[in-house]
C-alpha positions in Angstrom: 0.1 -0.2 -0.3 2.7 2.0 1.0 4.1 2.0 -2.2 1.1 2.8 -3.9 0.6 5.7 -2.3 4.0 7.2 -3.4 3.8 6.4 -7.2 0.4 8.2 -7.3 1.7 11.2 -5.2 4.5 11.4 -8.1 2.1 12.5 -10.9 0.6 15.0 -9.0 3.6 16.6 -7.7 4.4 16.7 -11.8 1.1 17.9 -12.4 2.0 20.7 -10.3 5.2 21.8 -11.4 3.8 21.6 -15.1 0.9 23.9 -14.5 3.2 26.3 -12.5 5.9 26.0 -15.6 2.9 26.8 -18.1 1.8 29.6 -16.0 5.1 31.1 -15.9 5.8 30.7 -19.4 2.4 32.1 -20.4 3.7 35.5 -18.4 7.1 36.0 -19.9 5.1 35.9 -23.4 3.1 38.3 -22.4 5.7 40.4 -21.6 7.4 40.1 -24.6 5.6 42.6 -26.7 3.7 42.6 -29.7 5.0 41.0 -32.7 5.2 42.5 -36.0 5.5 41.1 -39.4 8.6 42.2 -41.6 9.4 40.8 -44.8 12.7 40.8 -46.9 12.9 43.2 -49.9 12.7 40.4 -52.4 9.7 39.6 -51.4 10.6 36.2 -49.4 10.1 35.0 -46.2 8.1 37.0 -43.9 9.8 37.3 -40.2 8.3 38.1 -37.0 10.1 40.8 -34.5 9.5 42.0 -31.4 8.8 45.8 -30.9 11.7 47.6 -30.0 11.6 50.0 -26.7 10.6 53.7 -27.4 13.4 54.5 -24.9 16.8 54.1 -25.1 17.1 52.8 -28.6 19.2 54.6 -30.9 16.6 56.1 -33.8 17.8 57.2 -37.1 15.2 59.3 -38.9 14.2 57.9 -42.4 11.6 60.2 -43.5 9.9 63.5 -42.9 6.4 64.0 -44.0 6.7 61.1 -45.8 9.8 62.4 -48.3 12.5 60.4 -47.1 15.8 61.7 -45.6 19.2 61.7 -47.2 21.9 62.6 -45.4 24.2 65.3 -47.0 28.3 64.8 -47.7 29.8 66.1 -44.0 27.0 65.8 -41.8 25.9 63.4 -39.6 22.6 61.2 -39.9 19.8 62.3 -38.4 18.5 60.9 -34.8 17.4 61.0 -31.4 17.8 58.2 -28.4 15.2 59.2 -25.3 16.7 58.2 -22.3 14.3 56.5 -19.6 16.2 57.2 -16.6 15.8 61.3 -16.3 13.4 62.1 -19.8 15.9 63.2 -21.6 16.6 63.4 -25.3 19.5 63.7 -27.5 21.0 63.4 -31.1 21.6 65.2 -34.0 19.4 67.1 -36.5 21.9 66.5 -39.1 24.2 69.1 -38.6 23.9 70.0 -34.8 23.6 68.7 -32.0 20.1 68.5 -30.3 19.1 68.0 -26.6 16.2 68.6 -24.6 13.4 66.6 -22.6 10.5 64.5 -23.4 7.1 63.5 -22.0 5.6 60.5 -22.4 2.3 58.9 -20.7 1.3 55.8 -22.7 1.1 56.8 -26.2 1.3 60.7 -25.9 4.8 62.2 -26.6 5.9 66.0 -26.7 9.3 67.3 -26.8 10.6 70.3 -24.5 13.1 72.9 -24.0 14.6 71.6 -27.3 18.5 73.5 -27.8 21.1 72.6 -30.2 24.4 73.7 -31.5 24.6 76.8 -33.6 26.6 75.4 -36.8 25.5 76.7 -40.0 25.9 74.0 -42.8 25.2 73.7 -46.3 21.5 72.0 -46.2 19.4 73.6 -42.9 16.1 72.7 -44.7 16.5 68.8 -43.3 17.4 70.7 -39.6 14.2 72.8 -39.9 12.1 70.2 -40.6 13.0 68.0 -38.5 13.6 70.0 -35.4 9.4 71.3 -36.6 8.4 67.8 -36.4 9.7 66.9 -33.0 8.1 70.4 -31.8 4.6 69.1 -33.1 5.0 65.8 -32.2 1.8 64.4 -30.0 1.8 60.8 -30.4 3.8 57.9 -31.7 4.3 54.3 -32.5 6.4 51.5 -32.5 6.2 48.7 -34.8 9.0 46.2 -35.1 12.2 48.2 -35.7 10.0 51.6 -36.6 8.8 54.3 -34.4 6.4 56.8 -36.2 5.7 60.3 -34.7 2.4 62.1 -34.9 0.9 65.5 -35.1 -2.3 66.2 -32.5 -4.2 65.5 -35.8 -2.7 61.9 -36.5 -1.1 63.0 -39.3 2.3 61.2 -39.3 5.4 63.6 -38.9 8.7 61.5 -39.3 9.7 57.5 -39.4 12.9 56.0 -37.8 14.5 53.1 -38.3 16.5 51.4 -35.0 19.9 51.1 -34.8 22.2 48.7 -33.1 26.1 49.1 -32.6 
């Protein structure tokens, strides 16, 4: 009898362990973020990547108001980095260094007290448009490795891609 009771307890202990493991696994899966689908440029296989975080990610500016951004000779790529710990934003506007603060509340986002160095460069139009887009930002969305900034009416102002070093 004692052997039967002992053997009967083993499956129950394993069941509990499996149940706890399954619960923990489902909790971790929920924390991973919403995956997005991205295909390669050849129209081939579709891969799923988790969304990158808004903060502590280097974001390279790809387009402003739907127009592709090109980097002029001798200029740095326009970019931003939002630091989570102190709500500080830094980056490059193409020619000048930019710094300031940001406020984020869920999907709402605004940039405040933005300042740049005062160097003059051949193409200041992109820089001005980039700074105007940051000043007009009201919300954001990250999908995969892509960040979009929107104004208060929902119009897309700028598109960025995450870059890794």
